[in-house]
C-alpha positions as CSV (number, residue, x, y, z in Angstrom):
1,X,7.7,15.9,-20.4
2,X,7.1,19.0,-23.1
3,X,3.6,17.5,-23.8
4,X,3.1,20.3,-25.4
5,X,6.4,21.8,-28.2
6,X,7.4,24.8,-28.0
7,X,10.1,26.3,-30.7
8,X,13.4,26.2,-29.4
9,X,15.2,29.9,-29.3
10,X,19.2,30.5,-30.8
11,X,20.9,31.7,-27.9
12,X,24.0,33.3,-29.0
13,X,27.2,32.6,-27.3
14,X,28.9,35.3,-25.6
15,X,32.4,35.5,-24.7
16,X,32.7,37.3,-21.2
17,X,33.0,37.0,-17.9
18,X,30.2,38.4,-16.3
19,X,29.7,39.0,-12.4
20,X,27.5,36.6,-10.6
21,X,23.8,37.8,-10.0
22,X,22.4,39.3,-7.3
23,X,18.6,39.2,-6.6
24,X,16.0,41.0,-4.1
25,X,14.0,38.3,-3.0
26,X,11.1,37.2,0.0
27,X,14.3,36.4,1.9
28,X,16.8,39.4,1.7
29,X,18.9,40.2,-1.2
30,X,20.5,36.7,-2.6
31,X,24.0,36.2,-4.8
32,X,24.2,32.8,-6.9
33,X,27.7,31.9,-6.9
34,X,26.7,28.0,-7.9
35,X,27.7,26.3,-11.2
36,X,24.4,24.6,-11.1
37,X,21.0,26.8,-11.1
38,X,17.2,24.8,-10.5
39,X,14.4,27.2,-11.1
40,X,10.9,26.6,-11.2
41,X,7.4,29.0,-12.6
42,X,4.4,29.1,-12.2
43,X,3.2,28.3,-15.8
44,X,-0.6,29.1,-17.2
45,X,-4.1,28.3,-16.3
46,X,-4.6,27.7,-20.3
47,X,-8.1,29.3,-20.4
48,X,-7.7,32.6,-22.6
49,X,-5.0,34.2,-24.0
50,X,-1.6,35.6,-22.8
51,X,-1.4,39.3,-21.6
52,X,0.8,42.0,-21.3
53,X,0.7,40.9,-16.9
54,X,2.0,37.4,-18.4
55,X,4.8,38.5,-20.9
56,X,6.3,40.3,-17.8
57,X,6.3,37.7,-15.6
58,X,7.8,35.3,-18.1
59,X,10.8,38.1,-19.5
60,X,11.1,38.5,-15.3
61,X,12.5,34.8,-15.4
62,X,13.6,34.7,-19.2
63,X,16.4,37.2,-18.1
64,X,17.5,35.2,-15.1
65,X,17.7,32.2,-17.3
66,X,19.1,34.3,-20.2
67,X,22.3,35.8,-17.4
68,X,23.2,32.2,-15.8
69,X,23.3,30.7,-19.1
70,X,25.3,33.4,-20.0
71,X,27.5,33.4,-17.1
72,X,27.9,29.2,-17.8
73,X,25.9,28.6,-15.3
74,X,23.8,24.5,-15.7
75,X,20.3,26.3,-15.8
76,X,17.5,23.5,-15.1
77,X,14.2,25.3,-15.2
78,X,10.9,23.6,-15.2
79,X,7.3,25.2,-16.2
80,X,3.8,24.1,-15.6
81,X,0.4,24.5,-17.1
82,X,-2.7,24.2,-14.5
83,X,-4.8,22.4,-17.0
84,X,-7.4,21.9,-15.1
85,X,-9.0,24.3,-12.8
86,X,-12.1,26.1,-11.9
87,X,-11.3,28.8,-14.5
88,X,-10.8,26.4,-17.3
89,X,-13.3,24.4,-16.5
90,X,-16.1,27.1,-16.1
91,X,-15.3,28.6,-19.3
92,X,-15.4,25.5,-20.8
93,X,-18.4,25.3,-19.9
94,X,-19.8,28.6,-20.5
95,X,-18.5,28.4,-24.1
96,X,-19.9,25.2,-24.6
97,X,-16.0,23.6,-25.4
98,X,-14.4,20.7,-24.4
99,X,-12.0,21.5,-21.2
100,X,-8.9,19.8,-22.9
101,X,-9.5,21.5,-26.2
102,X,-9.8,24.8,-24.8
103,X,-6.1,24.2,-22.9
104,X,-4.5,22.8,-25.9
105,X,-5.7,26.2,-27.8
106,X,-4.9,28.5,-24.8
107,X,-1.5,26.8,-24.6
108,X,-0.6,27.5,-28.3
109,X,-1.6,30.5,-28.5
110,X,0.5,31.2,-25.1
111,X,3.3,29.3,-27.0
112,X,3.2,31.4,-29.8
113,X,3.3,34.8,-27.6
114,X,6.5,33.5,-25.9
115,X,8.1,32.7,-28.8
116,X,7.5,36.2,-30.3
117,X,9.1,37.1,-27.5
118,X,11.6,35.5,-27.8
119,X,11.9,33.8,-24.5
120,X,13.0,30.5,-23.5
121,X,11.2,27.3,-23.5
122,X,11.2,25.6,-20.2
123,X,13.5,22.2,-20.1
124,X,10.4,20.5,-18.7
125,X,6.5,22.3,-19.7
126,X,4.4,19.9,-17.7
127,X,1.1,20.1,-18.0
128,X,-0.5,18.8,-14.0
129,X,-2.6,16.3,-16.3
130,X,0.7,14.5,-16.7
131,X,1.1,13.9,-13.0
132,X,-1.9,12.4,-11.0
133,X,0.4,9.7,-10.2
134,X,2.7,11.7,-8.8
135,X,0.1,13.5,-7.0
136,X,-1.2,10.6,-5.2
137,X,1.8,9.3,-4.1
138,X,2.8,12.6,-2.3
139,X,-0.2,13.1,-0.6
140,X,0.1,9.6,0.2
141,X,3.5,10.1,1.9
142,X,2.3,14.0,3.7
143,X,-0.7,11.5,5.8
144,X,1.5,9.5,6.7
145,X,3.3,12.1,8.5
146,X,0.2,13.7,10.1
147,X,0.0,16.4,7.7
148,X,-3.8,15.4,5.6
149,X,-7.1,15.2,7.2
150,X,-10.7,14.8,5.3
151,X,-13.9,16.7,5.0
152,X,-16.3,14.7,2.7
153,X,-13.6,12.6,1.3
154,X,-11.8,16.0,0.3
155,X,-8.2,16.0,1.4
156,X,-6.7,19.1,3.1
157,X,-3.3,19.7,4.6
158,X,-2.3,21.2,8.3
159,X,-0.6,24.3,7.6
160,X,-0.8,25.6,10.8
161,X,3.4,24.3,11.7
162,X,4.1,26.8,8.8
163,X,2.3,29.9,9.8
164,X,4.4,31.3,12.0
165,X,6.2,31.8,8.6
166,X,3.3,33.2,6.3
167,X,4.3,36.6,4.7
168,X,1.6,38.6,5.3
169,X,-1.2,39.1,8.7
170,X,-2.8,36.3,9.4
171,X,-6.8,38.7,8.9
172,X,-5.1,39.4,5.4
173,X,-4.5,36.4,4.7
174,X,-8.0,35.0,5.5
175,X,-9.5,37.6,2.8
176,X,-6.7,36.2,-0.4
177,X,-7.0,33.2,0.5
178,X,-11.0,33.9,-0.2
179,X,-10.7,35.6,-3.6
180,X,-7.8,33.2,-4.6
181,X,-9.6,29.7,-4.7
182,X,-9.7,28.8,-0.9
183,X,-12.6,28.1,1.2
184,X,-12.0,29.1,4.7
185,X,-15.1,29.1,5.6
186,X,-15.7,25.1,5.6
187,X,-17.1,23.8,8.4
188,X,-15.2,21.1,9.9
189,X,-11.6,22.7,8.7
190,X,-8.4,22.3,10.9
191,X,-7.2,26.2,9.9
192,X,-9.2,27.8,7.9
193,X,-6.0,28.6,6.1
194,X,-6.6,24.9,5.0
195,X,-5.4,24.4,1.7
196,X,-7.4,21.4,0.1
197,X,-5.2,18.9,-1.6
198,X,-8.0,16.3,-3.4
199,X,-11.4,17.0,-4.2
200,X,-13.4,14.0,-4.4
201,X,-15.4,14.1,-7.7
202,X,-18.8,16.2,-7.6
203,X,-20.9,17.8,-10.7
204,X,-19.5,15.0,-13.5
205,X,-16.7,17.0,-13.8
206,X,-13.4,15.7,-14.6
207,X,-11.3,13.2,-12.4
208,X,-8.7,10.4,-11.7
209,X,-8.2,7.7,-9.8
210,X,-6.5,7.4,-6.9
211,X,-5.4,6.1,-3.7
212,X,-7.6,9.2,-1.9
213,X,-10.2,8.3,-4.5
214,X,-12.1,9.6,-7.6
215,X,-11.2,13.5,-7.6
216,X,-8.8,15.6,-9.2
217,X,-5.7,17.9,-7.1
218,X,-6.3,21.1,-5.5
219,X,-3.5,24.1,-7.4
220,X,-0.7,24.2,-4.9
221,X,0.7,20.3,-4.8
222,X,-0.1,20.0,-8.8
223,X,2.9,23.1,-9.0
224,X,4.6,21.5,-5.8
225,X,5.0,18.2,-7.7
226,X,6.2,19.2,-10.4
227,X,8.6,21.0,-9.8
228,X,10.6,18.7,-7.4
229,X,10.0,15.7,-9.5
230,X,11.5,17.1,-13.1
231,X,14.4,19.4,-10.6
232,X,14.9,16.6,-8.0
233,X,14.8,14.0,-9.8
234,X,12.1,10.3,-9.8
235,X,13.1,9.8,-6.1
236,X,12.3,12.9,-5.2
237,X,10.1,12.0,-2.4
238,X,12.8,10.1,-0.3
239,X,15.5,12.6,-1.2
240,X,16.1,15.5,0.2
241,X,19.5,17.2,0.9
242,X,21.2,20.7,1.6
243,X,19.7,23.7,3.1
244,X,17.0,23.9,0.4
245,X,15.4,21.6,-2.1
246,X,15.4,24.4,-5.4
247,X,17.2,27.7,-5.7
248,X,14.4,30.3,-7.4
249,X,10.8,29.6,-6.7
250,X,9.2,32.0,-9.7
251,X,6.0,33.7,-11.0
252,X,4.0,36.7,-9.8
253,X,3.5,39.4,-7.4
254,X,0.1,37.8,-7.0
255,X,1.0,34.3,-6.1
256,X,2.6,34.8,-3.3
257,X,0.3,34.2,-1.2
258,X,-1.3,31.4,-1.4
259,X,-0.2,29.5,-3.7
260,X,4.0,30.2,-2.9
261,X,3.1,30.0,0.7
262,X,1.4,26.1,0.4
263,X,3.3,24.8,-2.4
264,X,6.8,26.0,-0.2
265,X,5.2,24.1,2.9
266,X,3.6,21.1,1.6
267,X,7.3,20.5,-0.4
268,X,9.0,20.9,3.4
269,X,5.9,18.6,5.2
270,X,6.7,15.9,2.4
271,X,11.0,16.2,2.7
272,X,11.9,17.9,5.7
273,X,13.8,20.9,4.3
274,X,12.8,24.2,2.9
275,X,11.8,24.3,-0.5
276,X,13.0,27.4,-2.1
277,X,15.9,29.3,-1.5
278,X,14.5,32.5,-3.3
279,X,11.1,33.0,-3.9
280,X,11.0,36.1,-6.8
281,X,8.7,37.9,-7.6
282,X,7.1,40.5,-10.6
283,X,5.3,43.0,-10.4
284,X,1.4,43.7,-11.7
285,X,0.5,45.6,-14.7
286,X,-1.9,48.3,-15.2
287,X,-3.0,49.7,-18.3
288,X,-3.3,53.6,-18.1
289,X,-3.5,54.2,-14.8
290,X,-6.2,51.5,-14.2
291,X,-5.5,48.0,-12.7
292,X,-5.2,45.6,-15.7
293,X,-8.3,42.7,-14.8
294,X,-10.2,40.0,-17.0
295,X,-13.7,41.9,-14.5
296,X,-12.5,45.5,-15.9
297,X,-11.9,44.4,-20.0
298,X,-9.1,46.5,-20.1
299,X,-6.5,43.6,-20.6
300,X,-3.9,44.0,-23.1
301,X,-3.1,40.9,-25.1
302,X,0.5,39.8,-26.8
303,X,-1.0,38.6,-29.4
304,X,-3.7,41.2,-30.5
305,X,-1.0,43.8,-30.0
306,X,1.3,41.4,-33.0
307,X,-1.8,40.8,-34.9
308,X,-2.0,45.1,-35.3
309,X,1.9,44.7,-36.2
310,X,3.6,46.0,-32.8
311,X,6.9,44.5,-33.4
312,X,7.4,41.6,-30.5
313,X,10.8,43.1,-29.9
314,X,8.8,46.7,-28.5
315,X,6.9,44.7,-26.4
316,X,10.0,43.3,-24.9
317,X,12.1,46.7,-24.9
318,X,9.3,48.3,-23.3
319,X,8.4,46.1,-20.7
320,X,12.4,46.5,-19.2
321,X,11.8,49.9,-19.4
322,X,10.8,49.8,-15.2
323,X,11.8,47.4,-12.9
324,X,10.9,43.8,-13.3
325,X,9.5,44.4,-9.0
326,X,7.6,47.0,-9.4
327,X,3.4,47.5,-10.1
328,X,4.0,49.4,-13.3
329,X,1.5,50.4,-16.3
330,X,1.1,50.1,-19.6
331,X,0.9,53.0,-21.9
332,X,0.6,54.2,-25.6
333,X,3.5,56.4,-24.6
334,X,6.1,54.1,-23.2
335,X,5.6,51.6,-26.2
336,X,6.1,54.3,-28.7
337,X,9.3,54.9,-26.4
338,X,10.6,51.7,-27.3
339,X,9.7,51.1,-30.8
340,X,12.2,54.9,-31.0
341,X,14.7,53.3,-29.1
342,X,14.6,49.4,-31.4
343,X,14.9,52.2,-34.4
344,X,18.1,53.5,-33.1
345,X,19.2,50.8,-32.1
346,X,18.8,49.1,-35.4
347,X,20.4,51.7,-37.2
348,X,23.5,52.2,-35.4
349,X,23.3,47.4,-36.0
350,X,23.9,48.4,-39.4
351,X,26.8,50.3,-39.3
352,X,30.2,49.3,-40.2
353,X,32.4,51.2,-37.1
354,X,30.3,51.7,-34.0
355,X,31.1,52.5,-30.3
356,X,33.4,49.5,-29.1
357,X,30.8,46.7,-27.2
358,X,32.8,45.7,-24.4
359,X,32.1,49.0,-22.4
360,X,28.8,47.9,-23.4
361,X,28.2,44.4,-22.7
362,X,30.4,45.2,-19.1
363,X,27.4,47.4,-18.2
364,X,24.7,45.8,-19.3
365,X,26.5,42.5,-16.9
366,X,26.8,45.1,-14.5
367,X,22.9,45.9,-14.4
368,X,21.5,43.3,-14.8
369,X,23.8,41.2,-12.8
370,X,22.1,43.9,-9.8
371,X,18.8,42.7,-9.3
372,X,18.0,43.1,-12.7
373,X,18.8,46.3,-13.5
374,X,16.7,46.7,-17.0
375,X,16.2,50.3,-16.8
376,X,20.3,51.1,-16.3
377,X,20.6,48.0,-19.3
378,X,18.7,50.4,-21.2
379,X,20.5,53.6,-20.5
380,X,23.5,51.6,-21.3
381,X,22.3,50.9,-24.6
382,X,21.4,54.4,-25.1
383,X,24.7,55.3,-24.4
384,X,26.3,53.4,-26.7
385,X,23.9,55.2,-29.4
386,X,25.7,58.0,-28.9
387,X,28.8,57.0,-28.8
388,X,28.3,55.4,-31.6
389,X,26.7,58.4,-33.6
390,X,29.4,61.1,-32.3
391,X,32.9,58.8,-32.2
392,X,32.6,55.3,-34.1
393,X,35.7,53.2,-34.1
394,X,35.5,49.8,-34.8
395,X,33.7,46.9,-36.5
396,X,32.0,45.5,-33.8
397,X,27.7,45.7,-34.7
398,X,27.8,42.2,-34.4
399,X,29.4,41.3,-31.2
400,X,26.8,44.0,-30.2
401,X,24.0,42.5,-31.8
402,X,24.8,39.2,-30.0
403,X,25.1,40.6,-26.4
404,X,21.6,42.3,-26.7
405,X,19.8,39.0,-27.8
406,X,22.2,36.4,-25.1
407,X,21.8,38.8,-22.2
408,X,18.3,40.6,-23.0
409,X,16.7,38.8,-25.4
410,X,16.4,41.3,-28.0
411,X,16.6,39.5,-31.6
412,X,17.7,42.5,-33.7
């Protein structure tokens, strides 16, 4: 259900046998050898432009997507749009615009940024507002098994059965929960960490009819339902096979708690087995030694960099200079290093004779299969450039160009 059209990205074929992908996850190292691969990545809340933190996150999962496709896997990739949430409504009210128009505008900007960065679109790009009927059914199912209770017509999820699996200490979870949309101090809750499932309509906010009253869903149930419906199929509420429901749940590290924990708990409450085999998170991006945030006013937007003439491939290259899972800093020096490296690569790709492609592709595959070690992959490209300059022997620049595009998304 790609209600928001997204330009397709051409992926050159890669005739090369790749080792299985290994990723470091919250559950330890996971090796993906199966012929099918299901991945759900949490999308944007469309109330502001795409900044480098977003870009780093979606680049991470684009690399996973590319690697699995190049390995011959059948990849099912779903991403949502949280197009109904407090930040969106608050900005629409502040700016005096319709929340739907704001969401559409920001989604289009996001897609333009992703296309510029050569990010492969998801198979399904699903707005939360399109799944209200499914949310209704999911809450009904959880109600029948005792996981749902009401406070003043708002419905809450009883998370107590899953607290043994909290990824952080309980006291820390309380603090983060309050910062990220939770309401731990609300009277009547069974546990302060219980998240809201359905919010009864108030203050003329947008709402939808449901068997639970007129209102709108909480954040976590939206992602839970979208991931299950579009990765498991139409019978997702009645089928539960295997040890896990999907292979990978992804997003930024700020989603570890509460979002990924809560959406996974709700999926398990519905279907009785664990949600994701692997939870993978990208690190946060700072600017010149400081945390990048809206409150600090130091966000770096992809669209602004591109408008200023920065090559999107340089942005992509710069974000791969450090490991995806690490918190890292964006600096002008980092971008300049990327621009210089790309100029050198392009120069070598323009030659009639270069160093052999097979050695480089083998090194790229080894690095990427080892928990997306992009710094090592980029070093391999540097070595190839050196060998191409010092001892060119074969007419394989086209093979290298296609491999860089296929595996790293560097369209040069």
